[in-house]
C-alpha positions as CSV (number, residue, x, y, z in Angstrom):
1,M,0.0,0.0,0.0
2,L,1.4,3.4,-1.0
3,T,0.5,6.3,1.3
4,N,0.9,9.9,0.1
5,E,2.9,11.7,2.9
6,G,1.0,14.2,4.9
7,E,-2.3,13.0,3.5
8,S,-4.6,10.0,4.1
9,L,-4.5,9.0,0.5
10,T,-3.5,5.4,-0.4
11,I,-3.1,3.3,-3.4
12,R,-3.7,-0.4,-2.8
13,L,-0.9,-2.5,-4.4
14,A,-1.5,-6.2,-4.6
15,P,1.1,-8.8,-5.4
16,S,0.4,-11.1,-8.4
17,R,2.2,-14.1,-9.9
18,S,4.3,-12.0,-12.1
19,G,4.5,-8.6,-10.3
20,I,2.1,-6.0,-8.9
21,T,-1.5,-5.0,-9.6
22,L,-3.0,-1.6,-8.9
23,V,-6.2,0.3,-9.7
24,V,-6.0,3.3,-12.1
25,R,-8.7,5.9,-12.7
26,V,-8.3,7.3,-16.2
27,I,-9.4,10.8,-17.3
28,P,-9.4,10.7,-21.2
29,R,-9.2,13.7,-23.5
30,A,-6.9,15.7,-21.1
31,G,-4.6,18.4,-22.3
32,R,-1.6,16.2,-21.8
33,T,-0.8,12.7,-20.5
34,Q,0.3,12.8,-16.8
35,I,-0.2,11.2,-13.4
36,A,-2.6,13.5,-11.6
37,G,-2.5,12.1,-8.1
38,I,-4.6,9.7,-6.1
39,R,-8.4,9.5,-5.9
40,G,-9.8,7.0,-3.4
41,E,-7.5,4.0,-3.7
42,A,-6.7,4.5,-7.4
43,L,-3.9,6.3,-9.1
44,T,-5.4,9.0,-11.3
45,I,-3.9,9.4,-14.8
46,R,-4.9,12.1,-17.3
47,L,-4.6,10.8,-20.9
48,A,-4.5,13.1,-24.0
49,A,-6.0,10.2,-26.0
50,A,-9.7,9.9,-26.6
51,P,-11.5,6.6,-25.6
52,V,-12.1,5.7,-29.2
53,D,-11.1,2.3,-30.7
54,G,-8.9,1.5,-27.8
55,A,-6.6,4.6,-28.2
56,A,-6.9,5.6,-24.6
57,N,-6.0,2.0,-23.4
58,D,-3.0,1.9,-25.8
59,A,-1.9,5.3,-24.5
60,L,-2.3,4.2,-20.9
61,V,-0.2,1.0,-21.5
62,T,2.5,3.0,-23.2
63,F,2.6,5.7,-20.6
64,L,2.8,3.3,-17.6
65,A,5.5,1.2,-19.4
66,D,7.5,4.4,-19.9
67,Q,7.0,5.6,-16.3
68,F,8.1,2.3,-14.8
69,G,10.8,1.6,-17.3
70,L,9.1,-1.6,-18.5
71,P,8.5,-2.9,-22.0
72,R,4.9,-2.5,-23.2
73,R,4.3,-6.3,-22.9
74,A,4.9,-6.0,-19.1
75,V,1.9,-3.8,-18.6
76,T,-1.5,-5.4,-18.9
77,I,-5.0,-4.1,-18.4
78,L,-6.7,-6.9,-16.4
79,S,-10.1,-5.4,-16.2
80,G,-12.0,-2.2,-17.0
81,H,-11.2,-2.1,-20.7
82,T,-14.3,0.1,-21.4
83,S,-14.4,1.8,-18.0
84,R,-12.5,4.7,-16.5
85,D,-11.5,2.5,-13.5
86,K,-9.0,-0.2,-14.6
87,R,-7.0,-2.9,-12.8
88,I,-3.5,-2.9,-14.2
89,A,-0.7,-5.5,-13.8
90,L,2.9,-4.5,-13.9
91,A,5.1,-7.6,-14.5
92,G,8.6,-7.9,-13.1
93,L,8.3,-5.3,-10.4
94,T,8.1,-5.6,-6.6
95,E,5.8,-3.7,-4.3
96,S,8.8,-1.7,-3.0
97,E,9.9,-0.8,-6.6
98,V,6.4,0.4,-7.5
99,T,6.1,2.3,-4.2
100,A,9.4,4.0,-4.6
101,R,8.7,5.1,-8.2
102,L,5.2,6.4,-7.4
103,N,6.6,8.3,-4.4
104,D,9.1,10.0,-6.7
105,I,6.4,10.9,-9.3
106,L,3.9,12.1,-6.7
107,S,6.4,14.2,-4.7
108,G,8.0,15.7,-7.8
């Protein structure tokens, strides 16, 4: 579980067979693609892509792979393909690696 310092905001990280899963809340058609913070127990990500023909999902996978230094094939949308709330798997990472990277992103 990642806790944003000074606030009671948390992201629930769950171990999986190949890495870590987390919940992401996507806001499509944003001005630019960026991590916008935490909402509930989900990481909020603004995507410049529109949710048309899977463009937003592709943009999300590419963005998360880039943020965590992973190949695209290591980022999988497990559920929520047509929803703003998605469960994402990050293969090859530990909870501490994900927590450290998210702390860097959210504090910077």
